[in-house]
Structure formats: structure tokens, C-alpha cells
C-alpha positions as a printed Julia matrix, in Angstrom:
113×3 Matrix{Float64}:
 66.47  44.54  -122.59
 62.74  43.94  -122.91
 61.61  40.42  -123.86
 58.03  39.01  -123.89
 57.27  35.97  -122.17
 55.46  33.38  -124.36
 54.08  31.31  -121.43
 52.84  34.55  -119.61
 49.07  34.62  -119.62
 49.23  38.26  -119.88
 48.73  40.1   -123.22
 51.76  41.48  -124.85
 50.68  45.09  -124.09
 50.57  44.39  -120.36
 53.92  42.62  -120.38
 55.27  45.82  -121.97
 53.6   48.22  -119.56
 54.6   45.77  -116.65
 58.38  46.16  -117.92
 58.27  49.94  -117.77
 56.44  50.14  -114.56
 59.37  48.05  -112.98
 62.01  50.29  -114.84
 60.56  53.57  -113.57
 59.95  52.23  -110.09
 63.54  50.86  -109.84
 64.82  54.39  -110.93
 66.02  53.25  -114.28
 64.15  55.81  -115.97
 63.93  58.89  -113.93
 61.5   61.71  -114.24
 61.73  63.67  -117.35
 63.46  60.66  -119.18
 62.29  59.96  -122.75
 61.18  56.29  -123.37
 62.09  54.61  -126.43
 59.89  55.15  -129.6
 56.9   52.81  -130.16
 58.93  51.5   -133.41
 62.16  50.78  -131.45
 60.25  48.8   -128.99
 57.99  47.03  -131.37
 61.07  45.81  -133.38
 62.98  44.75  -130.26
 60.02  42.67  -128.87
 58.6   41.53  -132.05
 55.24  43.02  -131.88
 53.04  45.63  -133.88
 53.41  49.32  -133.11
 49.84  49.44  -131.76
 50.56  46.77  -129.15
 53.22  49.36  -127.95
 50.88  52.29  -128.22
 48.42  50.32  -126.06
 50.92  49.84  -123.15
 52.02  53.46  -123.34
 48.39  54.44  -123.34
 47.75  52.21  -120.26
 51.01  54.02  -118.45
 49.67  57.15  -119.44
 46.05  56.47  -117.87
 47.95  55.38  -114.88
 49.73  58.65  -114.68
 53.35  57.17  -115.0
 54.26  58.74  -118.36
 53.18  61.8   -120.42
 53.1   61.95  -124.29
 53.85  64.96  -126.31
 52.89  65.12  -129.77
 55.95  64.73  -132.23
 58.44  64.6   -129.28
 57.66  61.15  -127.72
 56.85  59.66  -124.2
 58.43  60.71  -120.98
 58.32  59.64  -117.41
 56.04  62.05  -115.66
 57.91  64.52  -113.61
 54.92  65.74  -111.33
 52.7   63.05  -109.59
 49.11  63.23  -110.29
 46.67  64.75  -107.95
 45.31  62.65  -105.2
 42.57  60.36  -106.5
 39.25  61.89  -107.08
 36.26  60.86  -104.88
 33.39  58.88  -106.22
 31.02  61.99  -106.81
 33.67  63.58  -109.09
 34.17  60.36  -110.96
 30.54  60.0   -111.46
 30.08  63.42  -112.63
 32.89  62.79  -115.2
 31.44  59.47  -116.36
 28.07  61.33  -117.09
 29.9   64.13  -119.04
 31.61  61.45  -121.15
 28.32  59.44  -121.76
 26.61  62.94  -122.77
 29.62  63.8   -125.35
 29.55  60.29  -126.59
 25.6   60.48  -127.24
 26.23  64.14  -129.08
 29.08  62.49  -131.11
 27.01  59.57  -132.11
 24.08  61.78  -133.02
 26.31  63.8   -135.4
 27.95  60.69  -136.94
 24.46  59.45  -137.59
 23.41  62.95  -139.39
 26.77  62.89  -141.37
 25.75  59.25  -142.52
 22.47  60.27  -143.66
 24.08  63.09  -145.93
């Protein structure tokens, strides 16, 4: 059972993510297994659903879980490819920055209407 430690300096979402990292690493959740819903965990732990979503987002960015719209979150069955080299990461960062600028420009134009 997942319980938050009030004396832990880590944020609740970090404690939740760490819990699931440990469970997955120990084999308590195998590849393909479904994780409990955001709502169920939030009620069990006594946090907002957004806190659980933040924890799951972190686990997803680490490649430990995948989420499927309308189905839930699952332990990843295939490992992520090896870490990208610095040039690939730099290219991705530039692309994200360019897209961010474009979205901001569109939002400004929409706000002027």
C-alpha cells in the first residue's frame, strides 16, 4: 500500500513516482500490467488527481510506463532506445523552441481578434 511520508522533503508526486519505480523494479508490476487509476491512487494517498498525473507523467518521461487515452497507464513492455546523443537532443530542443514560438505567435493573433 502506498503511503506518503509527511517527513519526506520530496514532493508528493515524487514520492508516488518513487513508489511505482520500486514496485516495477521489484517485479510487483510486470511489463504490460495496468497501474491503478489516477483517482484510485489519489483517494488512497489523500492527494489531488493532478498530483498523481504529475507522477505518472514523470514515469512516462522516464520510459517506465505508457498511457493510453481512455484505457489507463501500463508498465512499458519494450525498453526505450538507447539515449540520444547530444546533437540529437540539441536538434530536438531547437525544434521545440521553434514550435513554441509559432504557437505563441498564433495565440497572440487569436487574442487580438
